[in-house]
N, C-alpha and C positions, 0 to 999 in steps of 0.2 A: 634800080641803080645799084651797081656794085662799087664799093669803096675799096681801093687798094692803097692804103695809107702807109707812109714810111716816116722814119724819124719821129719827132715829137707828136706829129699828127696821129700816129698809130695808137696813142694812149687817150685820144679824145673821142667822145661819143658823137661822131659826125651825124649819125642818124637822128640825133635829138637837137640839132642846131635850130635856133629860132629866137623869137622875142617872147618872153614870158612875163606874167604879171597881169593885174587887173586891166591895164590899159591895152593889152595885146591879146585879146581873147577871140578876135574874129578870125575867119578863115584866111589862110595865107600868111599867118604869123610864124609858122614853124615848117621846117622842110618836109615833115611827114604829111603835110597837106598837099604836096606835089608829087612825091615819089615814095615807093616802097624800097627801103634800104636793105642791102645785104653787104657782106664784106667778103673779101678773099685775101688770103695771106700772100698769094702771088698770082700773076696773070696766068701762068702755066697751069696752076692748080685748077683754075676755073675752066680753061680751055680743055684740059684733060677730061673733065666731066661732061662738057658740051659735046666733045668729039667721040666719047666712048660711052654710049648708052649701055645700060645693063638690064637684062631681063631676069627677074627673080622668080623662081618657081613658087607657085601658090602656097605650097606647104611651109615655105619659109617667110611668108609675108605676115609676120607677127611682131609683137612688141614685148620686150623684157622690162619690167618695172622693178627697180632696185631702190629700196628705201631703208634708211638707217636712222631711226629715231633716237637711239642711245648707243652710239659707237663707243666701245670701251676706251677710256682715257680721254674722251673729247666731250665737249658740251652737248647737251641734248638738243635734238631737232624734232620736237613732237609733230610739227606740221608736215613732216615727210610722209608719215603714215597716211594722214588725211589726203595728201597730194596723190599718192599712189591709188588710193581708193576712188578718188574723184576721176582720175584718168581712166581707171578700169571701168567705172560706170559709164563714162563718156563713150568708150570704145566697144563695150561688150556686145552690142547689137550688130555691129558691122565687121568686127575683127574676130575671127575664129580662134586665133591663138594669142591670148594675153596671159603672160606668166608673171606672177608677183613673187618677189623674194624680199621679205621684210625682216629686219633685225638680224637674229642669229642664223636665219636661212640664207642670207647673202654672204656666203663664204667666197674666198678667192677662187677655189676650184669650181664651185657651182656656177658662179657668175660667168667666168670665162668659157665654161662649157656651154651654158645657155646662149651666150652671145654668138656661138657658132651655128645656132639653129633659129635665130630670130633676126629679121632684117633691121629691126629698130630697137634702140635701147634708150631708156629713160633713167638717169641717175638722180636720185634725191638724197643727197648725203653731203658729208664734208669732203673737200678736195684741197689739194695743196699745189702751189706752183713753186718748184725748186729752181735754184740758180742753174743747176744742170737739168735742162728741159726733160730729158728722158726719165729722170727720177721723179717727175711730177706724177700725181695720180689721185685716185679716189679711195677714200677710207671705207673699207668694208668691215664686217664683224671681226674677222680674224687677221686683218692686216691691210696693207695698201696695195691696190691694183695699179701698178705703174705703167706709164706709157710704153716703156720698153716691152713689156709683156703683150700689150695690146697691138702695137705696131708689128711685131714679128709674126703675129698670127695672119695678118693681111686677109681679113674676113671677106670671102668672095661674095657674100650675100649682103654685106653691110650697106645700109641705105640712109637712115635718119638717126641722129643721136641728139637727145635733149639732155644737156648737162645742167641740171638744177642744183648747182653748188656754187660756192663763192669763187669769184675770180678765175673762171675757167677759160676766159679769153684775154687774160691779162698777160702781156708780154714781159720780158725781162728788161729793166731799165738800161742795162749796159749793152743790150742787143736789140735796140729799137728798129734796126733795119732788117731783122730776121723774124720769121714767124716761129715762135718758140713756146707757145702756150698749149694748154690741153686741147682746146678746140682744133687747132691746127694739127695736133697729133692724131686726133680722131679722123681728120681728113686723110692724113698720111696712112692710116690703117685701112682706108677704103671707103669710109662713109661719105656719101655724096653731099649731105647737108647736115649742119650742126647748129643747134640753138645753145648759146652759152651766155656767160655773164662777164662783164668787164670789171665789176667790183663786187663787194659783199652784197648779198641780197637778204631781204627780211623773211624770216621763216613764216611769218604771218601771211604774207602775200604770195609766197611760192605756189600754194595750191590754187589760188585765184588765177594766176597767170597760166599755169599748166592746164587747168580745166578750160579756160577760154581758148587757149591755143589749139587743143585737140578738137574742141567743138568747131572752131573756124576751119581747121584742117579738113575735117570730114565734110563740112559744108562746101569747101572749095572742090574737093575731090568728087562730090556728087552733083556739082553744078551742071554737068553735061547731060544730066537726066538718067544716066546709067549708074547703078550702084556698084562701086568697085569692090573687089574682094581684098581683104587685108588692109594694109596701111602702107603709105609710101611717103617719100620726102617731097613729092610734087605739091607745090603751093605752100611750103613751110614758111618762106619769107613773108608771104601775104598773110598767113595765119598769125604769125607773131606780130606783124604790123597791127592787125585789127585787135588782137588780144591785149597788147600794151595800150592801144588807144582807148579801149574800154576801161582799163584800169585808170589811166590818166584822167579820163573824163569824170571818174568817180571821186577824184581827189582835187586838192587845190594846187597852186603852183609854188608852194613853199619848197625850201631846199629839201626838207625831209620827204615830201611827196615825190619830188623829182628823182631822188635816190631810190625810190621804190620801183619805178618802171624803166628809167633810163639805162640801167646796166644790161638789160636783155638785148642780145644781138643775134642775128642769123649770119652764118658763115657758109659759103659754098654755093651749091646750086639748088 
């Protein structure tokens, strides 16, 4: 099910609607018991991806992992290095091209260059959502990679983006009718599917969600019996659904636990 929310609804985690607490633990108490949720900023954005399939050459079916454990001037995120390592371990047997840029290796020039030759990107870093949407971006070792720079490239091989950073699908309060967040910007840049976050996420659990997601993604893509080459966005919504479900089942239904898995959303196709 795709949610295309407007107004105040756009800031609510519709995918997590349900009854929580000890008295509501049986099947059917939450919406995820019935559907796999995804979001789309506009109906036209979804239709464009449905009507315009894209064949990516095998040599570009790879993933770029960007991790920033100690970005200059910002708080440390030690879990990002572990996250990239777990993802690489999860994919190394099936994906021939897995490029990791950690800490000072992840410069503006290097990252944007590698994005042009990898169909998938995984950011594990700090991000910021600005009042002027195109100024929003990801903090790398030597500066901020802004949406302006990403969108103008219009990557022809772009497929899947995993934005493991805080508030990458948080819209602007004064523009609730418009899709102005980082995740929507990645769709505008050509990515077919995006995993993002509605609020801040916990550095401790980022690696857990990422590892579970890619495990489920590969499982989905090999379910037909044939082993696919590379990696793609196919089944990303399902993979995130199962990854967050696994995390949720390992926790209780306290407010702190809910804020651990609820922020993660899939956007696009």
